[in-house]
A tleap script that builds the chain and sets N, CA, C and O, in Angstrom:
source leaprc.protein.ff14SB
mol = sequence {
  NMET ALA GLU ILE LYS ILE GLU LYS LYS LYS
  PRO ILE TRP PRO TRP ILE VAL ALA LEU LEU
  LEU ILE ALA GLY ILE LEU TYR TYR VAL PHE
  LEU ARG ASP ASN GLU VAL GLN THR THR ASN
  ASN GLY VAL GLU ILE GLU ASN THR THR SER
  THR ASP SER ILE GLY CASN
}
set mol.1.N position { -16.884 -39.933 48.237 }
set mol.1.CA position { -16.272 -38.725 48.122 }
set mol.1.C position { -16.234 -37.811 46.733 }
set mol.1.O position { -16.740 -38.287 45.717 }
set mol.2.N position { -15.694 -36.635 46.709 }
set mol.2.CA position { -15.880 -35.918 45.859 }
set mol.2.C position { -15.065 -36.064 44.535 }
set mol.2.O position { -14.151 -36.889 44.561 }
set mol.3.N position { -15.264 -35.423 43.471 }
set mol.3.CA position { -14.274 -35.744 42.147 }
set mol.3.C position { -13.267 -34.542 42.196 }
set mol.3.O position { -13.926 -33.597 41.761 }
set mol.4.N position { -12.432 -34.243 42.399 }
set mol.4.CA position { -11.464 -33.115 42.122 }
set mol.4.C position { -10.981 -33.257 40.169 }
set mol.4.O position { -10.530 -34.118 39.414 }
set mol.5.N position { -11.437 -31.819 40.096 }
set mol.5.CA position { -10.899 -31.741 38.576 }
set mol.5.C position { -9.556 -30.944 38.674 }
set mol.5.O position { -9.409 -29.905 39.317 }
set mol.6.N position { -8.708 -31.515 38.021 }
set mol.6.CA position { -7.273 -30.883 37.756 }
set mol.6.C position { -7.386 -30.447 36.329 }
set mol.6.O position { -7.978 -31.039 35.426 }
set mol.7.N position { -6.735 -29.337 36.266 }
set mol.7.CA position { -6.976 -28.424 34.999 }
set mol.7.C position { -4.708 -28.733 34.994 }
set mol.7.O position { -3.857 -28.815 35.880 }
set mol.8.N position { -4.693 -28.792 33.471 }
set mol.8.CA position { -3.181 -28.451 32.806 }
set mol.8.C position { -3.183 -27.067 32.653 }
set mol.8.O position { -4.176 -26.413 32.338 }
set mol.9.N position { -1.676 -26.459 32.956 }
set mol.9.CA position { -1.504 -24.981 32.859 }
set mol.9.C position { -1.413 -24.897 31.201 }
set mol.9.O position { -0.752 -25.837 30.761 }
set mol.10.N position { -1.771 -24.260 30.472 }
set mol.10.CA position { -1.502 -24.058 29.172 }
set mol.10.C position { -0.456 -23.364 28.880 }
set mol.10.O position { -0.080 -22.450 29.615 }
set mol.11.N position { 0.247 -23.737 27.623 }
set mol.11.CA position { 1.840 -23.406 27.148 }
set mol.11.C position { 1.790 -21.902 26.987 }
set mol.11.O position { 0.931 -21.188 26.470 }
set mol.12.N position { 2.995 -21.602 27.596 }
set mol.12.CA position { 2.799 -19.917 27.144 }
set mol.12.C position { 3.882 -19.434 26.227 }
set mol.12.O position { 4.290 -18.280 26.356 }
set mol.13.N position { 4.465 -20.369 25.149 }
set mol.13.CA position { 5.297 -20.134 23.966 }
set mol.13.C position { 4.595 -19.447 22.828 }
set mol.13.O position { 4.947 -18.414 22.259 }
set mol.14.N position { 3.381 -20.311 22.558 }
set mol.14.CA position { 2.489 -19.437 21.203 }
set mol.14.C position { 2.420 -17.913 21.509 }
set mol.14.O position { 2.779 -17.114 20.644 }
set mol.15.N position { 2.028 -17.550 22.555 }
set mol.15.CA position { 1.952 -16.042 22.847 }
set mol.15.C position { 3.372 -15.266 22.669 }
set mol.15.O position { 3.476 -14.093 22.309 }
set mol.16.N position { 4.575 -16.248 23.027 }
set mol.16.CA position { 5.651 -15.358 22.707 }
set mol.16.C position { 6.209 -15.278 21.820 }
set mol.16.O position { 7.169 -14.523 21.669 }
set mol.17.N position { 5.655 -16.208 20.811 }
set mol.17.CA position { 6.071 -16.100 19.288 }
set mol.17.C position { 5.193 -15.458 18.654 }
set mol.17.O position { 5.634 -14.974 17.612 }
set mol.18.N position { 4.007 -15.234 18.880 }
set mol.18.CA position { 2.985 -14.312 18.317 }
set mol.18.C position { 3.451 -12.918 18.407 }
set mol.18.O position { 3.346 -12.169 17.436 }
set mol.19.N position { 4.149 -12.390 19.940 }
set mol.19.CA position { 4.354 -11.163 20.363 }
set mol.19.C position { 5.687 -11.413 19.561 }
set mol.19.O position { 5.522 -10.661 18.601 }
set mol.20.N position { 6.521 -11.828 19.438 }
set mol.20.CA position { 7.741 -11.778 18.672 }
set mol.20.C position { 7.222 -11.265 17.013 }
set mol.20.O position { 7.517 -10.171 16.531 }
set mol.21.N position { 6.535 -12.152 16.429 }
set mol.21.CA position { 6.098 -11.817 15.185 }
set mol.21.C position { 5.578 -10.677 15.057 }
set mol.21.O position { 5.947 -10.123 14.022 }
set mol.22.N position { 4.570 -9.839 15.944 }
set mol.22.CA position { 3.972 -8.716 15.704 }
set mol.22.C position { 5.105 -7.334 15.795 }
set mol.22.O position { 5.195 -6.259 15.203 }
set mol.23.N position { 5.778 -7.943 16.737 }
set mol.23.CA position { 7.229 -6.817 16.833 }
set mol.23.C position { 8.084 -6.675 15.838 }
set mol.23.O position { 8.672 -5.596 15.767 }
set mol.24.N position { 8.345 -7.653 14.896 }
set mol.24.CA position { 8.801 -7.754 13.419 }
set mol.24.C position { 8.442 -7.066 12.636 }
set mol.24.O position { 9.126 -6.256 12.011 }
set mol.25.N position { 6.772 -7.368 12.489 }
set mol.25.CA position { 5.989 -6.286 11.705 }
set mol.25.C position { 5.940 -4.812 12.253 }
set mol.25.O position { 5.930 -3.931 11.393 }
set mol.26.N position { 5.909 -4.445 13.519 }
set mol.26.CA position { 5.625 -2.913 13.492 }
set mol.26.C position { 6.580 -2.513 13.550 }
set mol.26.O position { 6.665 -1.298 13.730 }
set mol.27.N position { 8.215 -3.588 13.390 }
set mol.27.CA position { 9.918 -2.611 13.031 }
set mol.27.C position { 9.961 -2.230 11.752 }
set mol.27.O position { 10.526 -1.217 11.339 }
set mol.28.N position { 9.216 -3.234 10.937 }
set mol.28.CA position { 9.485 -3.331 9.586 }
set mol.28.C position { 8.916 -1.957 8.960 }
set mol.28.O position { 9.483 -1.073 8.319 }
set mol.29.N position { 7.296 -2.146 9.479 }
set mol.29.CA position { 6.660 -0.753 8.995 }
set mol.29.C position { 6.881 0.686 9.567 }
set mol.29.O position { 6.571 1.586 8.787 }
set mol.30.N position { 7.330 1.039 10.708 }
set mol.30.CA position { 7.781 2.115 11.148 }
set mol.30.C position { 8.892 2.423 11.253 }
set mol.30.O position { 9.280 3.513 10.831 }
set mol.31.N position { 9.743 1.502 11.873 }
set mol.31.CA position { 11.492 1.840 11.903 }
set mol.31.C position { 12.101 1.570 10.590 }
set mol.31.O position { 13.041 2.330 10.356 }
set mol.32.N position { 11.903 0.908 9.873 }
set mol.32.CA position { 12.876 0.561 8.467 }
set mol.32.C position { 12.917 2.030 7.317 }
set mol.32.O position { 13.882 2.405 6.652 }
set mol.33.N position { 11.436 2.683 7.388 }
set mol.33.CA position { 11.424 3.396 6.643 }
set mol.33.C position { 12.799 4.479 6.696 }
set mol.33.O position { 13.232 4.730 5.571 }
set mol.34.N position { 13.305 4.938 7.480 }
set mol.34.CA position { 14.491 5.450 7.724 }
set mol.34.C position { 16.055 5.142 7.447 }
set mol.34.O position { 16.940 5.912 7.823 }
set mol.35.N position { 16.262 4.145 6.869 }
set mol.35.CA position { 17.398 3.453 6.707 }
set mol.35.C position { 17.538 4.031 5.255 }
set mol.35.O position { 16.642 4.531 4.576 }
set mol.36.N position { 18.888 3.849 4.921 }
set mol.36.CA position { 19.511 4.557 3.494 }
set mol.36.C position { 19.222 3.517 2.445 }
set mol.36.O position { 19.085 2.371 2.873 }
set mol.37.N position { 19.124 3.676 1.368 }
set mol.37.CA position { 18.440 2.891 0.354 }
set mol.37.C position { 19.191 2.961 -0.740 }
set mol.37.O position { 19.375 4.121 -1.111 }
set mol.38.N position { 19.868 1.848 -1.621 }
set mol.38.CA position { 20.727 2.081 -2.472 }
set mol.38.C position { 20.052 2.075 -3.861 }
set mol.38.O position { 19.258 1.135 -3.814 }
set mol.39.N position { 20.014 2.373 -4.479 }
set mol.39.CA position { 19.502 2.626 -6.288 }
set mol.39.C position { 20.185 1.525 -6.745 }
set mol.39.O position { 20.915 0.821 -6.048 }
set mol.40.N position { 19.870 1.319 -8.316 }
set mol.40.CA position { 20.738 0.214 -9.196 }
set mol.40.C position { 22.044 0.984 -9.391 }
set mol.40.O position { 23.083 0.344 -9.227 }
set mol.41.N position { 22.103 1.940 -9.635 }
set mol.41.CA position { 23.504 2.658 -10.271 }
set mol.41.C position { 24.732 3.049 -9.055 }
set mol.41.O position { 25.777 3.694 -9.142 }
set mol.42.N position { 23.993 2.256 -7.777 }
set mol.42.CA position { 24.984 2.451 -6.789 }
set mol.42.C position { 25.021 3.390 -5.609 }
set mol.42.O position { 25.655 3.154 -4.580 }
set mol.43.N position { 24.114 4.743 -5.883 }
set mol.43.CA position { 23.929 5.938 -5.408 }
set mol.43.C position { 22.691 5.759 -4.233 }
set mol.43.O position { 21.532 5.355 -4.326 }
set mol.44.N position { 23.565 6.294 -3.007 }
set mol.44.CA position { 22.387 6.229 -1.910 }
set mol.44.C position { 21.683 7.094 -2.023 }
set mol.44.O position { 21.956 8.203 -2.482 }
set mol.45.N position { 20.611 6.695 -1.598 }
set mol.45.CA position { 19.686 7.988 -0.886 }
set mol.45.C position { 19.246 7.390 0.565 }
set mol.45.O position { 19.142 6.190 0.817 }
set mol.46.N position { 19.036 8.348 1.370 }
set mol.46.CA position { 18.668 8.888 2.470 }
set mol.46.C position { 16.974 9.541 2.716 }
set mol.46.O position { 16.462 10.657 2.637 }
set mol.47.N position { 16.451 8.032 3.079 }
set mol.47.CA position { 14.840 8.835 3.383 }
set mol.47.C position { 14.767 10.043 4.073 }
set mol.47.O position { 15.200 9.829 5.206 }
set mol.48.N position { 14.430 11.218 3.947 }
set mol.48.CA position { 14.411 12.178 4.867 }
set mol.48.C position { 13.768 12.933 4.503 }
set mol.48.O position { 13.399 12.775 3.339 }
set mol.49.N position { 13.122 14.501 5.443 }
set mol.49.CA position { 12.539 15.238 5.047 }
set mol.49.C position { 12.596 16.488 5.415 }
set mol.49.O position { 12.478 16.768 6.608 }
set mol.50.N position { 12.837 17.712 4.213 }
set mol.50.CA position { 13.396 18.957 5.013 }
set mol.50.C position { 12.570 19.482 5.287 }
set mol.50.O position { 11.450 19.328 4.798 }
set mol.51.N position { 13.017 20.631 6.563 }
set mol.51.CA position { 11.775 21.393 7.038 }
set mol.51.C position { 12.321 23.109 6.900 }
set mol.51.O position { 12.137 23.991 7.738 }
set mol.52.N position { 13.078 23.237 5.491 }
set mol.52.CA position { 13.747 24.238 5.485 }
set mol.52.C position { 12.897 25.176 4.371 }
set mol.52.O position { 12.373 24.547 3.450 }
set mol.53.N position { 12.749 26.443 4.391 }
set mol.53.CA position { 11.729 27.267 3.653 }
set mol.53.C position { 12.504 28.033 2.842 }
set mol.53.O position { 13.119 29.033 3.213 }
set mol.54.N position { 12.483 27.462 1.436 }
set mol.54.CA position { 13.620 28.167 0.830 }
set mol.54.C position { 12.891 29.098 -0.175 }
set mol.54.O position { 11.919 28.628 -0.766 }
set mol.55.N position { 13.304 30.482 -0.442 }
set mol.55.CA position { 12.479 31.361 -1.091 }
set mol.55.C position { 11.349 32.050 -0.661 }
set mol.55.O position { 10.625 32.573 -1.508 }
set mol.56.N position { 11.014 32.156 0.845 }
set mol.56.CA position { 10.219 32.863 1.592 }
set mol.56.C position { 11.069 34.245 2.141 }
set mol.56.O position { 10.509 35.064 2.869 }
savepdb mol mol.pdb
quit
C-alpha cells in the first residue's frame, strides 16, 4: 500500500495580526498629521496648509 501524507493547515491569525500592525503604522504616519495639536500653553494649532496668494 502507498503512504498518504496529510499536511495540516497553517494558522491564519499571524497574518491577521501582521496586517493590523501594518494598518496601524500607516494610520499613524499618513492620517495622524491632520489632527489638532495642543501646545504647552493650551493654544490649539491645526496642521493645515494655505493655498492663498497674498501680495500678488
